[in-house]
PDB file of all heavy atoms in Angstrom:
ATOM      1  N   MET A   1     110.131 119.475  91.928  1.00  0.00           N
ATOM      2  CA  MET A   1     109.555 118.389  91.179  1.00  0.00           C
ATOM      3  C   MET A   1     108.315 117.840  91.906  1.00  0.00           C
ATOM      4  O   MET A   1     107.281 117.648  91.289  1.00  0.00           O
ATOM      5  CB  MET A   1     110.589 117.290  90.986  1.00  0.00           C
ATOM      6  CG  MET A   1     110.077 116.130  90.186  1.00  0.00           C
ATOM      7  SD  MET A   1     111.329 114.898  89.832  1.00  0.00           S
ATOM      8  CE  MET A   1     111.252 113.933  91.302  1.00  0.00           C
ATOM      9  N   LEU A   2     108.428 117.595  93.198  1.00  0.00           N
ATOM     10  CA  LEU A   2     107.284 117.067  93.941  1.00  0.00           C
ATOM     11  C   LEU A   2     106.120 118.048  93.937  1.00  0.00           C
ATOM     12  O   LEU A   2     104.962 117.657  93.813  1.00  0.00           O
ATOM     13  CB  LEU A   2     107.679 116.748  95.379  1.00  0.00           C
ATOM     14  CG  LEU A   2     108.578 115.542  95.576  1.00  0.00           C
ATOM     15  CD1 LEU A   2     108.997 115.428  97.036  1.00  0.00           C
ATOM     16  CD2 LEU A   2     107.903 114.273  95.124  1.00  0.00           C
ATOM     17  N   GLU A   3     106.420 119.333  94.051  1.00  0.00           N
ATOM     18  CA  GLU A   3     105.366 120.346  94.054  1.00  0.00           C
ATOM     19  C   GLU A   3     104.603 120.341  92.733  1.00  0.00           C
ATOM     20  O   GLU A   3     103.377 120.442  92.720  1.00  0.00           O
ATOM     21  CB  GLU A   3     105.961 121.722  94.320  1.00  0.00           C
ATOM     22  CG  GLU A   3     104.911 122.799  94.447  1.00  0.00           C
ATOM     23  CD  GLU A   3     105.503 124.158  94.765  1.00  0.00           C
ATOM     24  OE1 GLU A   3     106.729 124.367  94.600  1.00  0.00           O
ATOM     25  OE2 GLU A   3     104.729 125.022  95.172  1.00  0.00           O
ATOM     26  N   ASN A   4     105.293 120.181  91.625  1.00  0.00           N
ATOM     27  CA  ASN A   4     104.633 120.139  90.315  1.00  0.00           C
ATOM     28  C   ASN A   4     103.694 118.934  90.217  1.00  0.00           C
ATOM     29  O   ASN A   4     102.570 119.061  89.745  1.00  0.00           O
ATOM     30  CB  ASN A   4     105.665 120.083  89.188  1.00  0.00           C
ATOM     31  CG  ASN A   4     106.387 121.393  89.017  1.00  0.00           C
ATOM     32  OD1 ASN A   4     105.881 122.446  89.382  1.00  0.00           O
ATOM     33  ND2 ASN A   4     107.589 121.330  88.478  1.00  0.00           N
ATOM     34  N   ILE A   5     104.155 117.777  90.655  1.00  0.00           N
ATOM     35  CA  ILE A   5     103.333 116.564  90.606  1.00  0.00           C
ATOM     36  C   ILE A   5     102.106 116.733  91.492  1.00  0.00           C
ATOM     37  O   ILE A   5     100.983 116.436  91.114  1.00  0.00           O
ATOM     38  CB  ILE A   5     104.153 115.336  91.045  1.00  0.00           C
ATOM     39  CG1 ILE A   5     105.257 115.049  90.027  1.00  0.00           C
ATOM     40  CG2 ILE A   5     103.252 114.119  91.239  1.00  0.00           C
ATOM     41  CD1 ILE A   5     106.279 114.040  90.478  1.00  0.00           C
ATOM     42  N   TRP A   6     102.320 117.262  92.693  1.00  0.00           N
ATOM     43  CA  TRP A   6     101.243 117.439  93.658  1.00  0.00           C
ATOM     44  C   TRP A   6     100.173 118.378  93.108  1.00  0.00           C
ATOM     45  O   TRP A   6      98.984 118.103  93.195  1.00  0.00           O
ATOM     46  CB  TRP A   6     101.859 117.939  94.956  1.00  0.00           C
ATOM     47  CG  TRP A   6     100.994 118.725  95.884  1.00  0.00           C
ATOM     48  CD1 TRP A   6      99.824 118.312  96.430  1.00  0.00           C
ATOM     49  CD2 TRP A   6     101.230 120.025  96.388  1.00  0.00           C
ATOM     50  NE1 TRP A   6      99.318 119.287  97.257  1.00  0.00           N
ATOM     51  CE2 TRP A   6     100.167 120.352  97.244  1.00  0.00           C
ATOM     52  CE3 TRP A   6     102.244 120.949  96.215  1.00  0.00           C
ATOM     53  CZ2 TRP A   6     100.091 121.565  97.906  1.00  0.00           C
ATOM     54  CZ3 TRP A   6     102.169 122.152  96.879  1.00  0.00           C
ATOM     55  CH2 TRP A   6     101.090 122.442  97.714  1.00  0.00           C
ATOM     56  N   LYS A   7     100.567 119.474  92.496  1.00  0.00           N
ATOM     57  CA  LYS A   7      99.588 120.434  91.975  1.00  0.00           C
ATOM     58  C   LYS A   7      98.875 119.894  90.730  1.00  0.00           C
ATOM     59  O   LYS A   7      97.679 120.107  90.565  1.00  0.00           O
ATOM     60  CB  LYS A   7     100.266 121.759  91.682  1.00  0.00           C
ATOM     61  CG  LYS A   7     100.601 122.506  92.950  1.00  0.00           C
ATOM     62  CD  LYS A   7     101.229 123.839  92.686  1.00  0.00           C
ATOM     63  CE  LYS A   7     101.492 124.559  94.006  1.00  0.00           C
ATOM     64  NZ  LYS A   7     102.097 125.867  93.807  1.00  0.00           N
ATOM     65  N   LYS A   8      99.588 119.202  89.864  1.00  0.00           N
ATOM     66  CA  LYS A   8      98.983 118.681  88.635  1.00  0.00           C
ATOM     67  C   LYS A   8      97.995 117.564  88.907  1.00  0.00           C
ATOM     68  O   LYS A   8      97.012 117.408  88.193  1.00  0.00           O
ATOM     69  CB  LYS A   8     100.066 118.183  87.677  1.00  0.00           C
ATOM     70  CG  LYS A   8     100.836 119.291  87.019  1.00  0.00           C
ATOM     71  CD  LYS A   8     101.902 118.732  86.084  1.00  0.00           C
ATOM     72  CE  LYS A   8     102.736 119.852  85.497  1.00  0.00           C
ATOM     73  NZ  LYS A   8     103.811 119.348  84.647  1.00  0.00           N
ATOM     74  N   THR A   9      98.233 116.760  89.926  1.00  0.00           N
ATOM     75  CA  THR A   9      97.380 115.605  90.193  1.00  0.00           C
ATOM     76  C   THR A   9      96.323 115.877  91.260  1.00  0.00           C
ATOM     77  O   THR A   9      95.503 115.016  91.541  1.00  0.00           O
ATOM     78  CB  THR A   9      98.228 114.399  90.642  1.00  0.00           C
ATOM     79  OG1 THR A   9      98.932 114.741  91.828  1.00  0.00           O
ATOM     80  CG2 THR A   9      99.200 113.974  89.553  1.00  0.00           C
ATOM     81  N   ASP A  10      96.341 117.075  91.853  1.00  0.00           N
ATOM     82  CA  ASP A  10      95.381 117.454  92.888  1.00  0.00           C
ATOM     83  C   ASP A  10      95.306 116.408  93.993  1.00  0.00           C
ATOM     84  O   ASP A  10      94.249 115.950  94.381  1.00  0.00           O
ATOM     85  CB  ASP A  10      93.999 117.706  92.286  1.00  0.00           C
ATOM     86  CG  ASP A  10      93.065 118.391  93.268  1.00  0.00           C
ATOM     87  OD1 ASP A  10      93.538 119.218  94.064  1.00  0.00           O
ATOM     88  OD2 ASP A  10      91.867 118.088  93.242  1.00  0.00           O
ATOM     89  N   THR A  11      96.474 116.013  94.470  1.00  0.00           N
ATOM     90  CA  THR A  11      96.560 115.040  95.561  1.00  0.00           C
ATOM     91  C   THR A  11      97.186 115.698  96.789  1.00  0.00           C
ATOM     92  O   THR A  11      97.607 116.846  96.743  1.00  0.00           O
ATOM     93  CB  THR A  11      97.423 113.831  95.162  1.00  0.00           C
ATOM     94  OG1 THR A  11      98.722 114.297  94.821  1.00  0.00           O
ATOM     95  CG2 THR A  11      96.828 113.078  94.003  1.00  0.00           C
ATOM     96  N   LYS A  12      97.237 114.986  97.865  1.00  0.00           N
ATOM     97  CA  LYS A  12      97.871 115.468  99.092  1.00  0.00           C
ATOM     98  C   LYS A  12      99.269 114.873  99.191  1.00  0.00           C
ATOM     99  O   LYS A  12      99.505 113.742  98.781  1.00  0.00           O
ATOM    100  CB  LYS A  12      97.059 115.082 100.329  1.00  0.00           C
ATOM    101  CG  LYS A  12      95.619 115.530 100.279  1.00  0.00           C
ATOM    102  CD  LYS A  12      95.509 117.024 100.114  1.00  0.00           C
ATOM    103  CE  LYS A  12      94.053 117.437  99.995  1.00  0.00           C
ATOM    104  NZ  LYS A  12      93.855 118.548  99.118  1.00  0.00           N
ATOM    105  N   LEU A  13     100.166 115.636  99.760  1.00  0.00           N
ATOM    106  CA  LEU A  13     101.543 115.193  99.910  1.00  0.00           C
ATOM    107  C   LEU A  13     101.999 115.513 101.324  1.00  0.00           C
ATOM    108  O   LEU A  13     101.837 116.637 101.795  1.00  0.00           O
ATOM    109  CB  LEU A  13     102.442 115.914  98.898  1.00  0.00           C
ATOM    110  CG  LEU A  13     103.924 115.622  98.937  1.00  0.00           C
ATOM    111  CD1 LEU A  13     104.189 114.160  98.572  1.00  0.00           C
ATOM    112  CD2 LEU A  13     104.670 116.526  97.977  1.00  0.00           C
ATOM    113  N   VAL A  14     102.537 114.528 102.015  1.00  0.00           N
ATOM    114  CA  VAL A  14     103.054 114.725 103.369  1.00  0.00           C
ATOM    115  C   VAL A  14     104.574 114.660 103.287  1.00  0.00           C
ATOM    116  O   VAL A  14     105.138 113.687 102.792  1.00  0.00           O
ATOM    117  CB  VAL A  14     102.526 113.643 104.337  1.00  0.00           C
ATOM    118  CG1 VAL A  14     103.155 113.809 105.716  1.00  0.00           C
ATOM    119  CG2 VAL A  14     101.017 113.702 104.412  1.00  0.00           C
ATOM    120  N   ILE A  15     105.210 115.713 103.779  1.00  0.00           N
ATOM    121  CA  ILE A  15     106.676 115.775 103.798  1.00  0.00           C
ATOM    122  C   ILE A  15     107.110 115.937 105.247  1.00  0.00           C
ATOM    123  O   ILE A  15     106.609 116.808 105.957  1.00  0.00           O
ATOM    124  CB  ILE A  15     107.195 116.970 102.975  1.00  0.00           C
ATOM    125  CG1 ILE A  15     106.778 116.842 101.521  1.00  0.00           C
ATOM    126  CG2 ILE A  15     108.706 117.100 103.107  1.00  0.00           C
ATOM    127  CD1 ILE A  15     107.108 118.060 100.684  1.00  0.00           C
ATOM    128  N   ILE A  16     108.036 115.123 105.675  1.00  0.00           N
ATOM    129  CA  ILE A  16     108.592 115.235 107.021  1.00  0.00           C
ATOM    130  C   ILE A  16     110.028 115.708 106.861  1.00  0.00           C
ATOM    131  O   ILE A  16     110.832 115.057 106.191  1.00  0.00           O
ATOM    132  CB  ILE A  16     108.524 113.887 107.762  1.00  0.00           C
ATOM    133  CG1 ILE A  16     107.066 113.452 107.864  1.00  0.00           C
ATOM    134  CG2 ILE A  16     109.175 113.997 109.127  1.00  0.00           C
ATOM    135  CD1 ILE A  16     106.868 112.035 108.319  1.00  0.00           C
ATOM    136  N   THR A  17     110.333 116.873 107.454  1.00  0.00           N
ATOM    137  CA  THR A  17     111.651 117.461 107.260  1.00  0.00           C
ATOM    138  C   THR A  17     112.069 118.292 108.458  1.00  0.00           C
ATOM    139  O   THR A  17     111.222 118.744 109.240  1.00  0.00           O
ATOM    140  CB  THR A  17     111.671 118.344 105.991  1.00  0.00           C
ATOM    141  OG1 THR A  17     112.992 118.830 105.780  1.00  0.00           O
ATOM    142  CG2 THR A  17     110.719 119.514 106.103  1.00  0.00           C
ATOM    143  N   HIS A  18     113.364 118.503 108.569  1.00  0.00           N
ATOM    144  CA  HIS A  18     113.915 119.429 109.551  1.00  0.00           C
ATOM    145  C   HIS A  18     114.410 120.687 108.839  1.00  0.00           C
ATOM    146  O   HIS A  18     114.910 121.605 109.479  1.00  0.00           O
ATOM    147  CB  HIS A  18     115.083 118.786 110.309  1.00  0.00           C
ATOM    148  CG  HIS A  18     114.649 117.696 111.233  1.00  0.00           C
ATOM    149  ND1 HIS A  18     114.378 117.919 112.553  1.00  0.00           N
ATOM    150  CD2 HIS A  18     114.412 116.388 111.005  1.00  0.00           C
ATOM    151  CE1 HIS A  18     114.009 116.782 113.120  1.00  0.00           C
ATOM    152  NE2 HIS A  18     114.015 115.834 112.198  1.00  0.00           N
ATOM    153  N   ASP A  19     114.273 120.721 107.515  1.00  0.00           N
ATOM    154  CA  ASP A  19     114.758 121.830 106.696  1.00  0.00           C
ATOM    155  C   ASP A  19     113.673 122.898 106.575  1.00  0.00           C
ATOM    156  O   ASP A  19     112.633 122.677 105.949  1.00  0.00           O
ATOM    157  CB  ASP A  19     115.145 121.299 105.315  1.00  0.00           C
ATOM    158  CG  ASP A  19     115.844 122.330 104.449  1.00  0.00           C
ATOM    159  OD1 ASP A  19     115.529 123.531 104.566  1.00  0.00           O
ATOM    160  OD2 ASP A  19     116.693 121.926 103.641  1.00  0.00           O
ATOM    161  N   ARG A  20     113.897 124.055 107.164  1.00  0.00           N
ATOM    162  CA  ARG A  20     112.898 125.130 107.139  1.00  0.00           C
ATOM    163  C   ARG A  20     112.579 125.598 105.723  1.00  0.00           C
ATOM    164  O   ARG A  20     111.455 125.978 105.433  1.00  0.00           O
ATOM    165  CB  ARG A  20     113.365 126.318 107.971  1.00  0.00           C
ATOM    166  CG  ARG A  20     113.316 126.069 109.447  1.00  0.00           C
ATOM    167  CD  ARG A  20     113.526 127.369 110.213  1.00  0.00           C
ATOM    168  NE  ARG A  20     113.635 127.122 111.628  1.00  0.00           N
ATOM    169  CZ  ARG A  20     112.606 127.097 112.451  1.00  0.00           C
ATOM    170  NH1 ARG A  20     111.404 127.303 111.982  1.00  0.00           N
ATOM    171  NH2 ARG A  20     112.776 126.859 113.730  1.00  0.00           N
ATOM    172  N   ARG A  21     113.571 125.575 104.828  1.00  0.00           N
ATOM    173  CA  ARG A  21     113.332 126.001 103.443  1.00  0.00           C
ATOM    174  C   ARG A  21     112.306 125.101 102.774  1.00  0.00           C
ATOM    175  O   ARG A  21     111.442 125.575 102.043  1.00  0.00           O
ATOM    176  CB  ARG A  21     114.634 126.011 102.645  1.00  0.00           C
ATOM    177  CG  ARG A  21     115.615 127.070 103.123  1.00  0.00           C
ATOM    178  CD  ARG A  21     116.933 126.924 102.435  1.00  0.00           C
ATOM    179  NE  ARG A  21     117.484 125.617 102.830  1.00  0.00           N
ATOM    180  CZ  ARG A  21     118.491 125.019 102.230  1.00  0.00           C
ATOM    181  NH1 ARG A  21     119.068 125.578 101.199  1.00  0.00           N
ATOM    182  NH2 ARG A  21     118.925 123.846 102.655  1.00  0.00           N
ATOM    183  N   VAL A  22     112.381 123.824 103.027  1.00  0.00           N
ATOM    184  CA  VAL A  22     111.414 122.882 102.472  1.00  0.00           C
ATOM    185  C   VAL A  22     110.050 123.107 103.119  1.00  0.00           C
ATOM    186  O   VAL A  22     109.028 123.175 102.446  1.00  0.00           O
ATOM    187  CB  VAL A  22     111.882 121.424 102.659  1.00  0.00           C
ATOM    188  CG1 VAL A  22     110.798 120.450 102.243  1.00  0.00           C
ATOM    189  CG2 VAL A  22     113.165 121.175 101.884  1.00  0.00           C
ATOM    190  N   ALA A  23     110.028 123.258 104.431  1.00  0.00           N
ATOM    191  CA  ALA A  23     108.774 123.462 105.154  1.00  0.00           C
ATOM    192  C   ALA A  23     108.060 124.729 104.687  1.00  0.00           C
ATOM    193  O   ALA A  23     106.832 124.763 104.601  1.00  0.00           O
ATOM    194  CB  ALA A  23     109.040 123.521 106.651  1.00  0.00           C
ATOM    195  N   GLU A  24     108.799 125.771 104.370  1.00  0.00           N
ATOM    196  CA  GLU A  24     108.200 127.034 103.942  1.00  0.00           C
ATOM    197  C   GLU A  24     107.523 126.935 102.580  1.00  0.00           C
ATOM    198  O   GLU A  24     106.745 127.812 102.220  1.00  0.00           O
ATOM    199  CB  GLU A  24     109.248 128.137 103.963  1.00  0.00           C
ATOM    200  CG  GLU A  24     109.643 128.532 105.372  1.00  0.00           C
ATOM    201  CD  GLU A  24     110.826 129.478 105.435  1.00  0.00           C
ATOM    202  OE1 GLU A  24     111.406 129.796 104.375  1.00  0.00           O
ATOM    203  OE2 GLU A  24     111.169 129.899 106.549  1.00  0.00           O
ATOM    204  N   MET A  25     107.766 125.884 101.832  1.00  0.00           N
ATOM    205  CA  MET A  25     107.126 125.689 100.530  1.00  0.00           C
ATOM    206  C   MET A  25     105.713 125.113 100.667  1.00  0.00           C
ATOM    207  O   MET A  25     104.983 125.036  99.695  1.00  0.00           O
ATOM    208  CB  MET A  25     107.958 124.736  99.668  1.00  0.00           C
ATOM    209  CG  MET A  25     109.282 125.252  99.274  1.00  0.00           C
ATOM    210  SD  MET A  25     110.114 124.004  98.281  1.00  0.00           S
ATOM    211  CE  MET A  25     111.793 124.565  98.395  1.00  0.00           C
ATOM    212  N   THR A  26     105.336 124.721 101.860  1.00  0.00           N
ATOM    213  CA  THR A  26     104.066 124.038 102.065  1.00  0.00           C
ATOM    214  C   THR A  26     102.952 124.997 102.462  1.00  0.00           C
ATOM    215  O   THR A  26     103.202 126.129 102.893  1.00  0.00           O
ATOM    216  CB  THR A  26     104.200 122.968 103.172  1.00  0.00           C
ATOM    217  OG1 THR A  26     104.498 123.625 104.405  1.00  0.00           O
ATOM    218  CG2 THR A  26     105.308 121.971 102.842  1.00  0.00           C
ATOM    219  N   ASP A  27     101.718 124.548 102.313  1.00  0.00           N
ATOM    220  CA  ASP A  27     100.555 125.337 102.701  1.00  0.00           C
ATOM    221  C   ASP A  27     100.311 125.272 104.203  1.00  0.00           C
ATOM    222  O   ASP A  27      99.791 126.214 104.793  1.00  0.00           O
ATOM    223  CB  ASP A  27      99.296 124.845 101.991  1.00  0.00           C
ATOM    224  CG  ASP A  27      99.334 125.119 100.498  1.00  0.00           C
ATOM    225  OD1 ASP A  27      99.996 126.087 100.089  1.00  0.00           O
ATOM    226  OD2 ASP A  27      98.707 124.360  99.750  1.00  0.00           O
ATOM    227  N   ARG A  28     100.657 124.152 104.809  1.00  0.00           N
ATOM    228  CA  ARG A  28     100.429 123.958 106.241  1.00  0.00           C
ATOM    229  C   ARG A  28     101.666 123.326 106.861  1.00  0.00           C
ATOM    230  O   ARG A  28     102.305 122.491 106.246  1.00  0.00           O
ATOM    231  CB  ARG A  28      99.226 123.047 106.483  1.00  0.00           C
ATOM    232  CG  ARG A  28      97.931 123.636 105.944  1.00  0.00           C
ATOM    233  CD  ARG A  28      96.810 122.642 105.984  1.00  0.00           C
ATOM    234  NE  ARG A  28      96.334 122.497 107.369  1.00  0.00           N
ATOM    235  CZ  ARG A  28      95.428 121.598 107.743  1.00  0.00           C
ATOM    236  NH1 ARG A  28      94.910 120.771 106.857  1.00  0.00           N
ATOM    237  NH2 ARG A  28      95.040 121.525 108.990  1.00  0.00           N
ATOM    238  N   GLN A  29     101.965 123.730 108.097  1.00  0.00           N
ATOM    239  CA  GLN A  29     103.103 123.170 108.816  1.00  0.00           C
ATOM    240  C   GLN A  29     102.648 122.730 110.198  1.00  0.00           C
ATOM    241  O   GLN A  29     101.819 123.389 110.824  1.00  0.00           O
ATOM    242  CB  GLN A  29     104.218 124.207 108.960  1.00  0.00           C
ATOM    243  CG  GLN A  29     104.794 124.645 107.634  1.00  0.00           C
ATOM    244  CD  GLN A  29     105.821 125.750 107.810  1.00  0.00           C
ATOM    245  OE1 GLN A  29     106.442 125.879 108.851  1.00  0.00           O
ATOM    246  NE2 GLN A  29     106.001 126.536 106.777  1.00  0.00           N
ATOM    247  N   PHE A  30     103.210 121.621 110.630  1.00  0.00           N
ATOM    248  CA  PHE A  30     102.901 121.061 111.951  1.00  0.00           C
ATOM    249  C   PHE A  30     104.198 120.789 112.677  1.00  0.00           C
ATOM    250  O   PHE A  30     105.241 120.614 112.057  1.00  0.00           O
ATOM    251  CB  PHE A  30     102.114 119.750 111.808  1.00  0.00           C
ATOM    252  CG  PHE A  30     100.768 119.917 111.165  1.00  0.00           C
ATOM    253  CD1 PHE A  30     100.641 119.953 109.790  1.00  0.00           C
ATOM    254  CD2 PHE A  30      99.635 120.038 111.942  1.00  0.00           C
ATOM    255  CE1 PHE A  30      99.408 120.110 109.194  1.00  0.00           C
ATOM    256  CE2 PHE A  30      98.387 120.192 111.354  1.00  0.00           C
ATOM    257  CZ  PHE A  30      98.271 120.231 109.972  1.00  0.00           C
ATOM    258  N   VAL A  31     104.122 120.717 113.987  1.00  0.00           N
ATOM    259  CA  VAL A  31     105.282 120.386 114.811  1.00  0.00           C
ATOM    260  C   VAL A  31     104.826 119.374 115.854  1.00  0.00           C
ATOM    261  O   VAL A  31     103.678 119.388 116.287  1.00  0.00           O
ATOM    262  CB  VAL A  31     105.886 121.655 115.459  1.00  0.00           C
ATOM    263  CG1 VAL A  31     104.926 122.305 116.419  1.00  0.00           C
ATOM    264  CG2 VAL A  31     107.208 121.349 116.134  1.00  0.00           C
ATOM    265  N   ILE A  32     105.742 118.481 116.236  1.00  0.00           N
ATOM    266  CA  ILE A  32     105.467 117.536 117.315  1.00  0.00           C
ATOM    267  C   ILE A  32     106.363 117.912 118.485  1.00  0.00           C
ATOM    268  O   ILE A  32     107.584 117.936 118.357  1.00  0.00           O
ATOM    269  CB  ILE A  32     105.744 116.078 116.889  1.00  0.00           C
ATOM    270  CG1 ILE A  32     104.846 115.686 115.719  1.00  0.00           C
ATOM    271  CG2 ILE A  32     105.538 115.141 118.077  1.00  0.00           C
ATOM    272  CD1 ILE A  32     105.157 114.319 115.143  1.00  0.00           C
ATOM    273  N   VAL A  33     105.734 118.239 119.616  1.00  0.00           N
ATOM    274  CA  VAL A  33     106.463 118.594 120.830  1.00  0.00           C
ATOM    275  C   VAL A  33     105.932 117.710 121.953  1.00  0.00           C
ATOM    276  O   VAL A  33     104.727 117.706 122.221  1.00  0.00           O
ATOM    277  CB  VAL A  33     106.283 120.089 121.182  1.00  0.00           C
ATOM    278  CG1 VAL A  33     106.992 120.420 122.481  1.00  0.00           C
ATOM    279  CG2 VAL A  33     106.795 120.980 120.058  1.00  0.00           C
ATOM    280  N   ASP A  34     106.813 116.965 122.552  1.00  0.00           N
ATOM    281  CA  ASP A  34     106.443 116.053 123.642  1.00  0.00           C
ATOM    282  C   ASP A  34     105.303 115.129 123.235  1.00  0.00           C
ATOM    283  O   ASP A  34     104.374 114.869 124.005  1.00  0.00           O
ATOM    284  CB  ASP A  34     106.073 116.829 124.911  1.00  0.00           C
ATOM    285  CG  ASP A  34     107.251 117.595 125.498  1.00  0.00           C
ATOM    286  OD1 ASP A  34     108.394 117.128 125.327  1.00  0.00           O
ATOM    287  OD2 ASP A  34     107.029 118.649 126.118  1.00  0.00           O
ATOM    288  N   GLY A  35     105.338 114.666 121.991  1.00  0.00           N
ATOM    289  CA  GLY A  35     104.345 113.725 121.504  1.00  0.00           C
ATOM    290  C   GLY A  35     103.013 114.335 121.094  1.00  0.00           C
ATOM    291  O   GLY A  35     102.071 113.617 120.735  1.00  0.00           O
ATOM    292  N   VAL A  36     102.914 115.670 121.102  1.00  0.00           N
ATOM    293  CA  VAL A  36     101.670 116.343 120.742  1.00  0.00           C
ATOM    294  C   VAL A  36     101.842 117.041 119.395  1.00  0.00           C
ATOM    295  O   VAL A  36     102.754 117.865 119.225  1.00  0.00           O
ATOM    296  CB  VAL A  36     101.269 117.377 121.815  1.00  0.00           C
ATOM    297  CG1 VAL A  36     100.013 118.115 121.419  1.00  0.00           C
ATOM    298  CG2 VAL A  36     101.088 116.697 123.161  1.00  0.00           C
ATOM    299  N   LEU A  37     100.970 116.717 118.444  1.00  0.00           N
ATOM    300  CA  LEU A  37     101.000 117.305 117.112  1.00  0.00           C
ATOM    301  C   LEU A  37     100.189 118.597 117.118  1.00  0.00           C
ATOM    302  O   LEU A  37      99.025 118.612 117.511  1.00  0.00           O
ATOM    303  CB  LEU A  37     100.401 116.327 116.092  1.00  0.00           C
ATOM    304  CG  LEU A  37     100.313 116.817 114.653  1.00  0.00           C
ATOM    305  CD1 LEU A  37     101.705 116.973 114.051  1.00  0.00           C
ATOM    306  CD2 LEU A  37      99.482 115.851 113.826  1.00  0.00           C
ATOM    307  N   SER A  38     100.814 119.706 116.657  1.00  0.00           N
ATOM    308  CA  SER A  38     100.147 120.996 116.618  1.00  0.00           C
ATOM    309  C   SER A  38     100.444 121.686 115.289  1.00  0.00           C
ATOM    310  O   SER A  38     101.568 121.617 114.779  1.00  0.00           O
ATOM    311  CB  SER A  38     100.640 121.906 117.740  1.00  0.00           C
ATOM    312  OG  SER A  38     100.448 121.335 118.983  1.00  0.00           O
ATOM    313  N   GLU A  39      99.434 122.369 114.743  1.00  0.00           N
ATOM    314  CA  GLU A  39      99.645 123.143 113.520  1.00  0.00           C
ATOM    315  C   GLU A  39     100.287 124.473 113.900  1.00  0.00           C
ATOM    316  O   GLU A  39      99.840 125.138 114.829  1.00  0.00           O
ATOM    317  CB  GLU A  39      98.320 123.380 112.798  1.00  0.00           C
ATOM    318  CG  GLU A  39      98.516 124.042 111.452  1.00  0.00           C
ATOM    319  CD  GLU A  39      97.272 124.041 110.580  1.00  0.00           C
ATOM    320  OE1 GLU A  39      96.184 123.673 111.088  1.00  0.00           O
ATOM    321  OE2 GLU A  39      97.368 124.409 109.428  1.00  0.00           O
ATOM    322  N   VAL A  40     101.322 124.843 113.160  1.00  0.00           N
ATOM    323  CA  VAL A  40     102.010 126.097 113.473  1.00  0.00           C
ATOM    324  C   VAL A  40     101.711 127.175 112.455  1.00  0.00           C
ATOM    325  O   VAL A  40     101.873 128.349 112.739  1.00  0.00           O
ATOM    326  CB  VAL A  40     103.533 125.913 113.637  1.00  0.00           C
ATOM    327  CG1 VAL A  40     103.838 125.105 114.867  1.00  0.00           C
ATOM    328  CG2 VAL A  40     104.164 125.293 112.413  1.00  0.00           C
ATOM    329  N   THR A  41     101.290 126.804 111.234  1.00  0.00           N
ATOM    330  CA  THR A  41     100.920 127.799 110.230  1.00  0.00           C
ATOM    331  C   THR A  41      99.793 127.282 109.367  1.00  0.00           C
ATOM    332  O   THR A  41      99.637 126.081 109.176  1.00  0.00           O
ATOM    333  CB  THR A  41     102.092 128.157 109.288  1.00  0.00           C
ATOM    334  OG1 THR A  41     102.468 126.986 108.564  1.00  0.00           O
ATOM    335  CG2 THR A  41     103.285 128.715 110.029  1.00  0.00           C
ATOM    336  N   ALA A  42      99.030 128.181 108.857  1.00  0.00           N
ATOM    337  CA  ALA A  42      98.006 127.870 107.856  1.00  0.00           C
ATOM    338  C   ALA A  42      97.935 129.058 106.921  1.00  0.00           C
ATOM    339  O   ALA A  42      97.865 130.199 107.362  1.00  0.00           O
ATOM    340  CB  ALA A  42      96.656 127.621 108.514  1.00  0.00           C
ATOM    341  N   ARG A  43      97.998 128.794 105.613  1.00  0.00           N
ATOM    342  CA  ARG A  43      97.942 129.892 104.636  1.00  0.00           C
ATOM    343  C   ARG A  43      96.610 129.916 103.972  1.00  0.00           C
ATOM    344  O   ARG A  43      95.920 129.005 103.805  1.00  0.00           O
ATOM    345  CB  ARG A  43      99.013 129.713 103.581  1.00  0.00           C
ATOM    346  CG  ARG A  43     100.389 129.876 104.153  1.00  0.00           C
ATOM    347  CD  ARG A  43     101.380 129.840 103.044  1.00  0.00           C
ATOM    348  NE  ARG A  43     102.685 129.566 103.638  1.00  0.00           N
ATOM    349  CZ  ARG A  43     103.751 129.314 102.947  1.00  0.00           C
ATOM    350  NH1 ARG A  43     103.719 129.279 101.662  1.00  0.00           N
ATOM    351  NH2 ARG A  43     104.881 129.096 103.541  1.00  0.00           N
TER     352      ARG A  43
END
């Protein structure tokens, strides 16, 4: 449902999750390790 809204409205959506299945639905993924934010994937 969120993906449909996000694509139809051409907006940005930030999702914070520990669920890899949810994370894999995104275009970009980031991780925070020891307080440092790093991008782990870009499609």
